[in-house]
C-alpha positions in Angstrom: 35.1 -1.0 21.4 31.3 -1.5 21.0 29.3 -0.4 24.0 25.8 -1.7 24.3 24.4 1.7 25.2 25.8 3.1 22.0 23.9 0.5 20.0 20.6 1.5 21.8 21.3 5.2 21.3 22.0 4.8 17.6 18.8 3.0 17.0 16.6 5.4 19.0 18.1 8.6 17.6 17.9 7.4 14.0 14.4 6.0 14.3 13.1 9.1 16.0 14.3 11.2 13.0 12.5 9.0 10.6 9.3 9.0 12.7 9.4 12.8 13.1 9.6 13.1 9.3 6.6 10.8 8.9 4.3 13.0 11.1 3.8 15.3 8.1 4.1 13.7 4.7 2.9 14.5 1.2 1.4 11.0 0.9 0.8 8.4 3.6 0.2 4.8 2.4 -1.2 2.2 4.7 -0.2 -1.4 3.8 3.0 -2.8 2.4 1.6 -4.9 -0.4 2.9 -4.7 -4.0 0.5 -2.0 -5.2 1.4 0.4 -2.4 5.2 -0.3 -2.7 5.0 0.3 -6.4 3.1 3.5 -5.8 5.5 4.6 -3.1 8.5 4.2 -5.3 7.1 6.3 -8.2 5.9 9.0 -5.8 9.3 9.2 -4.1 11.1 9.4 -7.4 9.0 12.5 -8.1 10.4 14.1 -5.0 7.4 13.7 -2.7 7.7 13.0 1.0 6.2 9.5 1.2 5.6 7.4 4.3 4.3 3.8 4.1 3.0 2.1 7.3 3.0 -1.7 7.4 1.2 -3.4 10.3 3.2 -6.6 10.1 6.9 -7.3 10.7 7.7 -7.4 7.0 6.2 -5.6 4.0 5.3 -7.5 0.8 1.6 -8.4 1.4 0.4 -11.6 -0.3 3.1 -11.5 -2.9 5.7 -13.4 -0.8 3.5 -16.6 -0.9 3.1 -16.7 -4.6 0.2 -19.1 -5.4 -0.5 -21.6 -2.6 3.0 -21.1 -1.3 4.6 -21.9 -4.6 7.0 -19.0 -4.8 6.0 -17.9 -8.3 3.7 -15.1 -9.4 2.1 -14.4 -12.8 2.2 -11.1 -14.5 0.4 -10.3 -17.8 2.0 -8.6 -20.8 0.6 -5.2 -20.0 2.5 -4.9 -16.7 5.9 -6.1 -17.8 7.2 -2.6 -18.0 6.8 -2.3 -14.2 8.8 -5.4 -13.6 11.4 -3.9 -15.9 11.4 -0.7 -13.9 12.1 -2.7 -10.7 14.7 -4.9 -12.5 12.6 -8.0 -11.6 13.5 -11.0 -14.0 10.7 -13.0 -15.6 10.1 -15.6 -18.2 7.3 -16.4 -20.5 4.9 -19.1 -19.3 2.6 -19.0 -22.3 1.4 -16.3 -24.7 0.7 -13.1 -22.8 1.5 -14.5 -19.3 4.9 -14.4 -17.6 6.2 -15.8 -14.3 8.5 -14.2 -11.8 10.0 -15.3 -8.4 7.7 -14.1 -5.7 10.5 -13.6 -3.1 12.7 -11.7 -5.6 9.7 -9.5 -6.6 8.7 -8.7 -3.1 12.2 -7.8 -2.0 12.8 -5.7 -5.1 9.7 -3.7 -4.6 10.6 -2.8 -1.0 14.3 -2.2 -1.8 13.6 0.2 -4.7 10.8 2.0 -2.9 13.3 2.7 -0.1 16.1 3.5 -2.5 13.9 6.1 -4.1 13.4 7.9 -0.8 10.2 6.5 0.6 10.0 5.8 4.3 8.7 2.4 5.3 7.8 1.9 9.0 6.8 -1.6 10.0 4.8 -2.9 13.0 2.5 0.2 12.9 -1.2 0.0 12.3 -4.0 2.5 11.8 -6.7 2.8 14.5 -8.7 5.5 12.7 -8.7 8.2 10.0 -8.0 11.9 10.7 -10.9 13.8 9.1 -11.0 17.6 8.9 -13.8 19.5 7.2 -15.0 16.4 5.5 -11.6 15.5 4.0 -9.2 12.7 5.1 -6.1 14.5 6.3 -4.1 11.7 8.0 -4.2 8.7 10.2 -4.4 7.8 13.8 -1.6 5.2 14.4 -0.3 2.9 17.1 2.1 0.0 17.4 0.5 -3.2 16.1 1.1 -5.2 19.2 -0.6 -2.5 21.3 -3.6 -2.5 19.0 -3.8 -6.3 18.7 -3.5 -6.7 22.5 -6.3 -4.3 23.2 -4.2 -2.3 25.6 -5.5 1.2 26.5 -2.6 3.1 25.1 -3.5 6.3 23.3 -2.3 6.6 19.6 -0.7 9.4 17.8 -1.8 11.2 14.6 0.1 11.8 11.4 -0.9 14.1 8.6 -0.6 14.0 4.8 -1.9 15.8 1.8 -3.2 12.5 0.5 -3.9 9.1 2.2 -3.8 5.8 0.4 -5.7 2.6 1.4 -3.5 -0.2 0.2 -4.6 -2.7 2.9 -5.7 -5.4 0.4 -8.8 -7.6 1.0 -9.6 -5.8 4.3 -9.9 -2.2 2.8 -9.3 -1.0 6.4 -9.4 2.7 5.8 -12.5 2.5 3.6 -14.3 0.7 6.4 -13.2 3.4 8.9 -14.7 6.1 6.7 -18.1 4.3 6.5 -18.0 3.6 10.2 -18.2 7.4 10.6 -21.5 7.4 8.6 -19.8 8.8 5.6 -20.3 7.7 2.0 -17.7 6.3 -0.4 -17.6 6.8 -4.1 -18.8 3.3 -4.8 -22.0 2.0 -6.3 -23.3 1.1 -2.8 -21.7 4.1 -1.0 -20.0 1.6 1.3 -17.5 -1.3 1.1 -19.2 -3.9 -1.2 -16.9 -6.8 -0.6 -15.0 -8.9 -3.2 -16.7 -10.9 -5.9 -15.9 -14.4 -6.8 -12.6 -15.3 -8.5 -12.2 -14.1 -12.0 -8.7 -13.0 -13.0 -9.6 -11.4 -16.3 -12.4 -9.1 -14.9 -10.7 -8.6 -11.5 -7.4 -7.4 -13.0 -9.2 -5.0 -15.3 -11.5 -3.5 -12.7 -8.8 -3.0 -10.1 -6.9 -0.8 -12.5 -10.1 1.0 -13.7 -11.4 1.8 -10.2 -8.0 2.9 -8.8 -8.3 6.5 -7.5 -9.9 8.8 -5.0 -12.8 7.0 -3.2 -13.5 9.8 -0.6 -12.1 13.3 -0.4 -8.4 12.9 0.6 -8.6 9.1 0.6 -7.4 7.0 -2.4 -7.6 3.3 -3.0 -5.5 0.9 -5.0 -4.8 -2.8 -5.4 -7.0 -5.4 -3.7 -8.6 -2.8 -1.6 -10.2 -1.6 -4.8 -11.8 -5.0 -5.4 -13.0 -5.1 -1.8 -14.5 -1.5 -1.9 -16.1 -1.7 -5.3 -17.2 -5.4 -5.2 -15.1 -6.5 -8.2 -13.8 -10.1 -8.5 -10.7 -11.3 -6.7 -8.0 -12.7 -9.0 -5.5 -14.9 -7.1 -1.8 -15.0 -7.7 -1.7 -12.8 -10.8 -0.1 -9.5 -9.9 -0.1 -7.3 -13.0 -3.1 -5.4 -11.8 -1.5 -4.6 -8.5 1.6 -3.2 -10.2 -0.5 -1.2 -12.7 -2.8 0.1 -10.0 0.2 1.4 -8.0 1.6 3.0 -11.1 -1.8 4.6 -12.0 -2.4 6.1 -8.6 1.2 7.4 -8.4 0.6 9.2 -11.7 -2.6 10.7 -10.4 -1.1 11.9 -7.2 2.0 13.3 -8.8 -0.1 15.4 -11.1 -2.4 16.7 -8.3 0.3 17.3 -5.7 3.0 18.8 -7.9 0.8 21.0 -10.1 
């Protein structure tokens, strides 16, 4: 016989265990887009304690919508090995460019990140960065509905050995650092804002500029373009996947040495 109170108890007890584990992670990633989920999977596979916070109800970022809500994404030749790693099917559209189903791709990224051992907690947003001795050491978090409603409910802090800004076009954590009067490792020292659409340059520069942007804070995916001022690139996602893979490789090397 199912008792309603038992359902409530099961949810509360299980979630509290996961939330408690997330208070001290090896890596905290903010944002549930494709770059962060790719990164989270590879980090978790390496045995690191990985927590990803997504402010919305469902992770996936802009990948779900494909291009203008046509549920297809484009990936270039160089990133096909990441699709293969996630068992995401694709077909050739023209030389060097391949198409995949955006829903399948988004679901696969989330599924395999979780299967590898990453924790994904949705409906949680960051209100600030935790900075100690000039190094980002964690986040100040709250429920998204609380933050969006402007309620005066105090947040909680979570700590990590490395923090990742994967918040896409908004580059939320980068802005939070500069709001404190601190300088990013960009040409301007601040968040430059995205350049005009150019897939070729945008994809290349996102991968090239992936990495630590402030002590303890790392940036990947579209947040790279926003921070460094490189072009946006639309519904081509190879750069997002390669950016996530690159940062995971960097963090695994530094955190497991």
